PAPA-217986 format. One line per field, with one value per residue (C-alpha): residue in three letters; x, y, z; residue number from 1. Coordinates in steps of 0.1 Angstrom, whole numbers, plus 5000, padded with zeros to 4 digits. Layout:
<rs>
residuo = ALA  ...;
east = X  ...;
north = Y  ...;
up = Z  ...;
num = NUM  ...;
</rs>
This chain:
<rs>
residuo = MET  LEU  VAL  VAL  LEU  VAL  GLY  VAL  LEU  VAL  GLY  CYS  GLN  SER  LYS  VAL  LYS  LYS  GLU  GLU  VAL  GLN  GLU  ALA  GLN  ASP  ASN  ASP  THR  THR  LEU  SER  CYS  CYS  SER  ASN  LEU  PRO  ASN  ARG  PHE  GLN  GLN  ALA  THR  ASP  PRO  ALA  VAL  GLN  SER  ALA  ASP  ASP  ARG  GLN  ALA  LYS  LEU  GLU  GLY  MET  VAL  LEU  ILE  PRO  GLU  GLY  SER  PHE  ILE  MET  GLY  GLY  ASP  SER  GLU  TRP  GLY  ARG  PRO  ASP  GLU  PHE  PRO  HIS  HIS  LYS  VAL  LYS  LEU  SER  ALA  PHE  TYR  MET  ASP  ILE  HIS  GLU  VAL  THR  ASN  GLN  GLN  PHE  GLN  ASP  PHE  VAL  GLU  ALA  THR  GLY  TYR  VAL  THR  THR  ALA  GLU  ARG  LYS  PRO  ASP  TRP  GLU  GLU  MET  LYS  ASN  GLN  VAL  PRO  PRO  GLY  THR  PRO  LYS  PRO  PRO  ASP  GLU  VAL  LEU  VAL  ALA  ALA  SER  LEU  VAL  PHE  THR  PRO  THR  ASP  GLY  PRO  VAL  SER  LEU  ASN  ASN  PRO  SER  ILE  TRP  TRP  SER  TRP  VAL  SER  GLY  ALA  ASP  TRP  ARG  HIS  PRO  GLU  GLY  PRO  GLY  SER  SER  ILE  GLU  GLY  LYS  ALA  ASP  TYR  PRO  VAL  VAL  HIS  VAL  SER  TRP  GLU  ASP  ALA  ALA  ALA  TYR  ALA  ASN  TRP  ALA  GLY  LYS  ARG  LEU  PRO  THR  GLU  ALA  GLU  TRP  GLU  TYR  ALA  ALA  ARG  GLY  GLY  GLU  GLN  ASP  VAL  VAL  TYR  PRO  TRP  GLY  LYS  GLU  LEU  ILE  HIS  GLU  GLY  LYS  VAL  LYS  ALA  ASN  SER  TRP  ASP  GLY  ARG  PHE  PRO  TYR  ASP  ASN  GLN  GLY  LYS  ASP  GLY  PHE  VAL  LEU  ALA  ALA  PRO  VAL  GLY  GLN  TYR  ALA  PRO  ASN  ALA  TYR  GLY  LEU  TYR  ASP  MET  GLY  GLY  ASN  VAL  TRP  GLU  TRP  CYS  ALA  ASP  TRP  TYR  ARG  ASN  ASP  TYR  TYR  ALA  THR  CYS  GLU  LYS  GLN  GLY  VAL  VAL  THR  ASN  PRO  GLN  GLY  PRO  GLU  ASP  SER  HIS  ASP  PRO  ALA  GLU  PRO  TYR  ALA  GLN  LYS  LYS  VAL  THR  ARG  GLY  GLY  SER  PHE  LEU  CYS  ASN  ASP  ASP  TYR  CYS  SER  GLY  PHE  ARG  VAL  ALA  ALA  ARG  MET  LYS  THR  SER  TRP  ASP  THR  SER  LEU  ASN  HIS  THR  GLY  PHE  ARG  CYS  VAL  VAL  SER  ALA  GLU;
east = 5000  5011  5038  5019  4988  4996  5021  5055  5091  5107  5145  5165  5194  5221  5254  5276  5317  5335  5357  5325  5309  5317  5307  5279  5268  5266  5244  5220  5183  5173  5135  5115  5074  5068  5044  5037  5014  5016  5029  5001  5020  5054  5086  5081  5109  5118  5095  5114  5098  5085  5083  5105  5076  5063  5100  5102  5072  5081  5114  5099  5110  5136  5175  5204  5223  5258  5272  5299  5315  5312  5324  5290  5279  5285  5305  5302  5297  5260  5265  5245  5260  5241  5258  5290  5311  5322  5321  5324  5293  5297  5265  5251  5236  5196  5170  5156  5125  5139  5116  5092  5057  5035  4998  4987  5007  4993  4959  4962  4972  4946  4919  4931  4933  4911  4939  4931  4961  4971  4961  4927  4921  4907  4939  4937  4949  4951  4977  4994  4999  5023  5047  5045  5059  5043  5013  5006  4968  4946  4940  4906  4879  4880  4921  4919  4905  4917  4940  4975  5004  5000  5029  5017  5038  5043  5037  5075  5107  5105  5126  5136  5143  5101  5089  5055  5046  5047  5029  4994  4975  4947  4914  4908  4946  4956  4971  4941  4937  4975  4967  4933  4895  4890  4923  4926  4953  4931  4953  4986  4987  5023  5030  5047  5023  5025  5007  5018  5035  5059  5032  5017  5049  5054  5021  5023  5060  5046  5016  5042  5063  5092  5108  5119  5154  5177  5192  5228  5212  5193  5228  5247  5225  5220  5257  5256  5285  5307  5323  5334  5300  5276  5248  5231  5242  5279  5298  5277  5254  5218  5212  5242  5241  5209  5186  5187  5166  5128  5138  5128  5138  5142  5137  5121  5095  5077  5096  5096  5102  5095  5124  5127  5094  5071  5063  5049  5059  5067  5057  5087  5112  5114  5152  5181  5189  5216  5246  5228  5195  5175  5152  5145  5172  5174  5144  5107  5095  5116  5114  5110  5133  5133  5157  5149  5165  5191  5212  5244  5242  5270  5296  5280  5290  5325  5332  5325  5351  5331  5296  5282  5243  5232  5197  5199  5196  5172  5151  5146  5161  5156  5172  5154  5121  5131  5094  5089  5099  5110  5121  5149  5137  5160  5169  5151  5122  5107  5109  5144  5168  5210  5200  5174  5185  5200  5181  5188  5228  5232  5246  5214  5194  5161  5141  5101  5075  5067  5028  5033  5024  5033  5028  5068  5068  5064  5088  5102  5113  5140  5141  5172  5189  5195;
north = 5001  5036  5049  5083  5070  5049  5071  5082  5077  5109  5101  5110  5091  5077  5097  5088  5092  5108  5081  5057  5080  5062  5029  5045  5058  5027  5013  5043  5031  5057  5060  5091  5103  5088  5087  5112  5130  5148  5180  5209  5238  5245  5259  5297  5319  5355  5376  5390  5419  5439  5474  5489  5493  5457  5444  5465  5455  5416  5421  5436  5413  5399  5402  5404  5373  5384  5361  5336  5303  5278  5239  5225  5193  5174  5191  5174  5138  5140  5142  5116  5101  5119  5151  5139  5145  5180  5199  5234  5258  5290  5310  5338  5367  5363  5376  5356  5359  5367  5343  5316  5321  5326  5315  5353  5351  5319  5330  5359  5336  5312  5343  5356  5324  5296  5272  5244  5224  5192  5184  5191  5170  5134  5113  5096  5067  5060  5085  5075  5037  5047  5058  5023  4992  4972  4950  4974  4969  5000  5013  5009  5039  5053  5057  5077  5108  5146  5143  5153  5139  5153  5149  5130  5124  5091  5079  5069  5061  5041  5032  5061  5037  5039  5074  5061  5054  5095  5104  5098  5107  5128  5135  5172  5182  5209  5244  5260  5233  5221  5198  5185  5189  5215  5235  5266  5295  5323  5343  5333  5349  5353  5316  5298  5280  5242  5213  5225  5199  5209  5216  5238  5258  5260  5272  5300  5309  5312  5335  5355  5358  5342  5305  5279  5282  5255  5234  5249  5284  5274  5262  5288  5315  5295  5297  5334  5340  5317  5287  5273  5267  5238  5258  5289  5306  5291  5264  5262  5235  5243  5231  5254  5292  5315  5300  5298  5281  5263  5229  5200  5204  5171  5132  5127  5120  5122  5149  5185  5206  5237  5257  5278  5290  5268  5231  5230  5257  5295  5329  5341  5358  5349  5341  5359  5363  5348  5370  5376  5385  5351  5341  5304  5291  5263  5247  5258  5239  5223  5240  5230  5233  5234  5204  5167  5145  5119  5100  5102  5136  5150  5128  5138  5174  5162  5154  5184  5203  5236  5236  5269  5274  5238  5230  5197  5164  5156  5130  5115  5081  5074  5036  5032  5040  5037  5045  5077  5109  5130  5165  5179  5200  5219  5234  5209  5219  5221  5183  5184  5174  5162  5130  5122  5135  5174  5187  5225  5221  5240  5208  5187  5173  5159  5137  5139  5132  5162  5157  5148  5177  5178  5203  5205  5218  5250  5273  5305  5317  5338  5359  5359  5394  5396;
up = 5000  4993  5019  5014  5021  5052  5070  5058  5061  5064  5053  5086  5089  5116  5116  5095  5099  5072  5062  5060  5036  5001  5016  5032  4999  4980  5005  5014  5017  5037  5032  5027  5017  4983  4953  4927  4908  4874  4876  4873  4872  4856  4874  4871  4854  4861  4836  4805  4811  4836  4847  4870  4897  4891  4903  4928  4945  4940  4954  4988  5018  4998  5001  4974  4977  4958  4930  4944  4947  4971  4984  4986  5007  5044  5070  5102  5119  5110  5071  5053  5025  5001  5010  4999  4975  4982  4950  4938  4927  4912  4914  4898  4920  4932  4956  4983  5008  5039  5056  5046  5027  5050  5058  5048  5014  5005  5009  4990  4962  4971  4969  4937  4916  4936  4939  4955  4972  4966  5004  4994  4962  4964  4950  4915  4915  4879  4880  4915  4908  4883  4909  4928  4926  4901  4912  4945  4953  4950  4989  5000  4988  5023  5025  4985  5003  5006  5032  5042  5071  5104  5134  5161  5195  5202  5244  5251  5234  5200  5176  5154  5124  5116  5113  5103  5139  5145  5112  5109  5078  5085  5061  5068  5074  5048  5048  5067  5091  5103  5126  5110  5111  5142  5141  5117  5113  5129  5144  5125  5095  5103  5105  5076  5057  5058  5043  5009  4981  4958  4929  4952  4962  4926  4921  4938  4930  4893  4902  4927  4897  4915  4912  4941  4947  4936  4959  4954  4959  4991  5003  4993  5008  5043  5048  5044  5029  5052  5043  5077  5088  5098  5105  5094  5124  5126  5146  5177  5184  5186  5221  5234  5242  5231  5214  5179  5157  5163  5170  5189  5221  5244  5234  5201  5192  5230  5251  5232  5262  5239  5251  5221  5229  5205  5198  5166  5141  5149  5135  5109  5117  5158  5158  5145  5112  5094  5079  5046  5069  5062  5091  5099  5076  5102  5121  5120  5085  5060  5024  4991  4964  4928  4921  4916  4943  4932  4955  4934  4921  4940  4929  4891  4903  4915  4877  4864  4885  4888  4886  4877  4885  4887  4882  4894  4879  4851  4870  4904  4917  4954  4955  4985  4969  4929  4919  4939  4922  4945  4952  4976  5007  5029  5065  5088  5110  5145  5147  5141  5167  5170  5181  5152  5120  5124  5099  5104  5095  5062  5043  5055  5027  5026  4999  4994  4967  4949  4958  4993  5022  5058  5085  5090  5054  5034  5014  5005  4969  4950  4918  4896  4898  4862;
num = 1  2  3  4  5  6  7  8  9  10  11  12  13  14  15  16  17  18  19  20  21  22  23  24  25  26  27  28  29  30  31  32  33  34  35  36  37  38  39  40  41  42  43  44  45  46  47  48  49  50  51  52  53  54  55  56  57  58  59  60  61  62  63  64  65  66  67  68  69  70  71  72  73  74  75  76  77  78  79  80  81  82  83  84  85  86  87  88  89  90  91  92  93  94  95  96  97  98  99  100  101  102  103  104  105  106  107  108  109  110  111  112  113  114  115  116  117  118  119  120  121  122  123  124  125  126  127  128  129  130  131  132  133  134  135  136  137  138  139  140  141  142  143  144  145  146  147  148  149  150  151  152  153  154  155  156  157  158  159  160  161  162  163  164  165  166  167  168  169  170  171  172  173  174  175  176  177  178  179  180  181  182  183  184  185  186  187  188  189  190  191  192  193  194  195  196  197  198  199  200  201  202  203  204  205  206  207  208  209  210  211  212  213  214  215  216  217  218  219  220  221  222  223  224  225  226  227  228  229  230  231  232  233  234  235  236  237  238  239  240  241  242  243  244  245  246  247  248  249  250  251  252  253  254  255  256  257  258  259  260  261  262  263  264  265  266  267  268  269  270  271  272  273  274  275  276  277  278  279  280  281  282  283  284  285  286  287  288  289  290  291  292  293  294  295  296  297  298  299  300  301  302  303  304  305  306  307  308  309  310  311  312  313  314  315  316  317  318  319  320  321  322  323  324  325  326  327  328  329  330  331  332  333  334  335  336  337  338  339  340  341  342  343  344  345  346  347  348  349  350  351  352  353  354  355  356  357  358  359  360  361  362  363  364  365  366  367  368  369  370;
</rs>
């Protein structure tokens, strides 16, 4: 039965020593969200012609990320196999949203276009079955309903190798109802919109005259102009010193002490920005990138020497779930901590099928500078 309909495996992996990276890369079986629906909205491109006023309005709430080069890839004991090998990337300048797209911004989009998100639509089995192993039985009709994935804390310690334990497929959960029926976003206009799939995020970006960042752009921006950092704020561990981000404080997935002020998502901009003035590049919610996910993509990049403005691989491949078409997400969320996934590292990658939506996943947009 489809993983996305019965629970989600979010793809966080145990610590990997650098000397074991190559062996682990060859045997990486990390699971993530799966299943795919056809793309309904093409990736946005920056308009070729626009007035100065229009462009200035579009750039409001964005910051210029200067052109430059950096070494992309894992840089700590928590580095996952697919974060290696290191490779050199050169990027042109671009503008990036200073914070994640909010409920208010997404509501403006929906009101202007009448857009209906993936979580609000009944799944089409005829489309979905092409993305699962042959012979997969059709789920019962009571499962094929508009729904999304909601985090549910456990009552106590559990194996961290089975994330489906703490994810629930909830009918009626969507961006307006982040915890399911009975919940709402009233009073949360400045919270990041969640329960948006990749195609939802791409649709918003297209409407706004923007685009989703490439994975390379996202990591470069998260580093804040510094190569020798592990997190958007530097090298200091997340639990040391002052509060730096919205993450899991305690024993995952059952004891969140909320030391950072929040148990679930936080309003955008609650913590200090990185050196580029970007908020929540670590923690709060995972953020969709434009790129397809391939476990071997970094090895391809390394062979090219210097890669200029990489757009990601041409297709998706995850050996653990070869039929699922996945996109990259970055930045970690309120569910991340160093004992589990350390997803708030600047080099940390996640892989999620592009039609999947969860209550810890959102996005931000970019605009090319030229």
